[in-house]
N, C-alpha and C positions, 0 to 999 in steps of 0.2 A: 135278396134273402140267401142264406146259406143253404146248400143242398147236401144231403148226406152221401150222394153218389161220388163226388170228386172233390168237394170242398174247394172249388176254384173261385167261387164268387165271394165277395166280402160281405160281412154282416151289415145289415141295414141299421144305421145309427140315426136316431131322431135328430132333427135340427132343433136348435134352441128356440123355445117358444116365447112370445111376448107375454106381458102381464095379462092382456085381454084373452089371449089364447089359453093361457093357463087357467084363468077363471072359467072360461066357457067349457074347458075339457075336464074340469075337476070331477064331475060326476062320472064321466067315462073312465077316468083314472081310477076312481074308487072301485068301479066295476071290474077293471082289469086286475087290480090288486087282489080282489076277492077270487078271481077266476084262476089265477096261477098258484102253483104250489111252491112257495119260496123256500129254498133250502140253505141259502147263505146270503152274505152281504150283497153279492151281485149275481147270484145264480138261482135258477128255479128249475123245477122238474116238469117236463111235459107229460102228456098222457102216454106217449110212446116210450117213456122211461129214460129218454135222453135229457140232457141238461141244456138250458138256454141262459142268456145273459139278460138281466133286467137293470133298469135304472130307477131307483126309488119305487120299486114294485111294478114298473111298466116294462114289458118285454121289449128289448131292442134287437134281439136275434131270435130266430126260431130255435126250438129245442133239438139240436142236431149233434151236440158235443157228447163225448163219453166221460170226461173227467175234468174237474177244475181243481187246481192246486195253488195255494197261496205261496208266493215266492218269499224266500228269506230276505232278499234285498228290497229296500224301499227306494223311492225317488221323491225328493222334496216332501218327505213325510207321507207320501201316498203309497198305499199297498199296491203290489203288482200281482196279478193272477195269471197263471199259465192254464190255458184252456186247450184240451186235447181232443182230437178225433182220430180214429184209426180206420183206414179204409184200404184193403188190399195189401199188396206187397210192393217193395221197391228194392233196387240194387244198392248195396252199400260196399264201400271200399274196406277190404280186410287185408291186413298184413300178416303173413305167416312166415316164420324164419326159414322153413324148408320148402314150403310150397311156393313162396313168393307172394306178391300182392295178387288178389283176385277179387271178383265180384260175387256177392252172396245175397240171396233174398232175405229181407227183414220185413217185419210189419211196418206198413206205411203210416206211422204215427206223425201227425202234423200238429204244430203248435201255433196257437194265437195268444197274444198277450193283451190284457186289458188292465186299466188302472181301477182303483176302488170306486171311481165314479162311473164306471162302465164305458170309458173311452177306449177305443181300440187303438193299439200302438202300431202293429204291423198290418199293412194292407194284404200282403201275400202270406199264406201259411208258411211256417219255417220248419224244415225237417230237423234242423239243429240250430241252436241259438246260444248266445252268451250275453248276459247283462253286464255292461261295463260301468265303472264309476264315472259319473258325469262331471264335467268341469266347464267353467264358463269361458267363452271367447269374448273378445272385445266388442263384438257386434251384439252382445246380449243374448246369444243363443247358447244352449247347453248341448254339446255334441258328444258323439261316441257313446250312445246310450245302449242300443240293442243291435247286435250284429248276428247274422244267421245266413243259412243257405236254403235254397228251394229249387229242385230240379236242375242242379248244377250252377245256378246263379247265386251271386253273393249280394246280400242286402245289408245296409247299415241305416238304422232308423234313429233319429235324434229328436230331442224335445226342445222347443223354443222356450224363451223366458216366460211367455204367457201360458205355458203348459200344454200347447198343442203339439202334435207329433207330425213328423214329415220324413220322407225318404231322403236321406242325405247322400248316399252313394249306392250305386249298383254296378256290379261287374257281371257281364253275361257270359254264359258258357257258349262254346262254339269255336269258330275259326280263330286261330291265333296267328298263323303265318303259313305261307306256301313253301314247300320244300321241293327241290328239283334235283335231277341227276344229269349225267353227261349225255344221256340218251334223249333228253328233253321230256322225260316223264315227270309228272308233278303229283305230289301228295299234299294233303292238308293236315297241318298240326293243329290239334284241337286242345282246348283247355276246359276243365271241369272242376268246380269247387265242391269238394266232398265235405268240407267243414270250415269253421271259421278260421282255422289256422292251417288249412291244407288245400292247395289246388294242385291238380295233376294234369299231365299232358298225355294225349293219345294221337293216333293218326287214322285218317280215312282217305279213301281215294276221292277223286273229283266228283263222283256221283254220290258220295256219302256213305259208301260201304266201309265198315270198320276194318282197319288193318291191325291196329294196336289199340286196346282199350285205354281209357284215361286212368292209367296206373303209375305213370312215370314222373319222376322229379324233373327230368330234363331229357330232351331228345336232340342229339346232334346229327347233322348230315353234312358231309364234306362237299357235296355237289359234284365231285369228280368220279364217284362210283355209285353203285346201287345199294349202298348200305346205310343203316341208321344205327347210331349208338344210343340206346335207351337206358337211362340210369335209374335204378331203383334205390329208394332211401328217403330220408326226411331232410337232409341238409347236405351242403357241399363244403362244409368247413374243413373236413378232413377226408382223404381218399379212402380210408377204411370205413367210413360211414355210408358209403354207397357201393353198389356193384353194377357192372355194365352188362347189358345183353345186346348182342349184335344181331340185327335182322336185315334181311334183304327187303326190297321195295314191295314184295308180295307178302311180307309178314312171316317169312320162314326164319326160325331161330338158327343162327350160324354158330354162335359161341356165347357161353355164359360163365366162364371160369375165372374171370378177373374182376377185381374190385374197381380198377381204374386203368384207363389207357391214355397215356400222355403223348400228344402229338408235338414234336419239335420241328418247327418249320425252318427250312434252310433254302438257300438260293437254288432253284431248279427242282426242289423236292422236299422231302421230310423223312424222319424216321420215328418209329413208335416204340415206346417203352410201356410194357404192361406189368402190373403187379397184382398179386393176390396175397391177402393177409391170413389166409387159412381160417382156422376156428377161432382165432383171436380178433377177428374183424367185428366191427359194429354191425355190418351187413355181411353175413357169412355166405360165401359162394358154395353151394352144394351141387354135387353131381346127381345123375338120375337115380342113384341108389340112396341118396340122402346123406352121403359122406362129404365132408369139406374137401374142396380142391386143395392141392399142394400149395403151400405158401412159397413165395419167391418172386423174382423179377426176371423178365425175359425181353428180348427184342422180338417184335412180332410184325406180321404184315397187317393189312387192313381188315382181314377176316379173322384175326386173332391167331393165326397159325404161328407157331414158334419158329423163329429164325436163329436162335442161339441156344446155348446151354442155359441151365438155371443158374441164377446168381442170388446171393443173399441180399444184394442191394445194387442198384444202378444209380449213380449220381451224375447228373448232367450240369456242368458249370457253364454259365452263359453270360454274355454281356451284350448290351444293345448298341448297334452301330449308329453312327451319327446320321447316316443317310438312309431314309426309308423306314427307320424304326424296326429293323429286323434283328431278332436276337441271334447273335453269332455264338456258336458253340466254341468254348475255349478248350474244354477237355471233357472226356467221359471216363469216369472212374467206376470200376466194378469191384464188388467184394465177393469172394468165393465162400464156400461153406466152412472153411477154416478161419474166416475172418481176415484173410489176406487181401489187400487192395492193390489194384494195378490200373494203369491208364491204358485204354484200348482205342482204336480208331472206330468211328461210327459209320464210315462210308460203306462197309460191307452190308449194312442193314438199311441203307438209305433207299427210299422209294422215289423214283424220278417221275416228274410229270411227263406225260406223253406229248 
């Protein structure tokens, strides 16, 4: 039975009855139909004012839901109903241009889906879901029907050709990989599914204490220092669509003034080119006063400290060597504020391995 406290248990659905059982229970069914207050095709109202699900007038769940909504999309001619229950609060991902991504309390509304015959589609309640257009595979099943998230896990429910529903795919929140540094310290990169189209990464220590919340598109760790490059944004298709926050292994913010930092590996070391697109960026980098950081390109160190003057652009032309697959720098061209280009050596900005 469902309980109104946490809605963790699945609704009890009656098993199909034989003809003899149907005949023997017909009087009981008639009594049940008379006892419940039917309010819709599959819904009834309990004495507590809550809504339950019935099949042909027979209750198949307790009345614990708050609302039932008929979905616009049908499947195989069957209506789909969204059944809601709200209990307490939950943290949700919020993206703010100036404040950055953060977690905020929202009503903990959970969604169950039933078809018009009272069959339950999703075993787990879903915090967010999307009904996709079904299509048939060669094995006779209809896949990609309902996808959604619950407590950071991702679920995809499908329907077979015979109309029964099953869990097709699940991705669990939790450990994604272990990150380390030159001191032998280790942290855990975690993954959390905030929605059907969004999963984000965070960091905890080995005891599970949160270092960075699950708010980041990507987290890079070089392994040779105590730093993490955490990227904010929705895609990595273009450098101006993200911004990078540099943290130490204790979660202290070191720098947040660049959209992207490019690491150019060379034999014995590397050099870093950082750029900020200013107020024209898809993800604007704001200072603590809410003003966009200055746009430009710089050579920087691991912590984001500037090692050069500001340039309008830095272009690194490279080719791949035949041995080892290492990109070899052919030349570095910088553009000044007047639009004048010149080639410069990169060695003054190279960081050598110890």
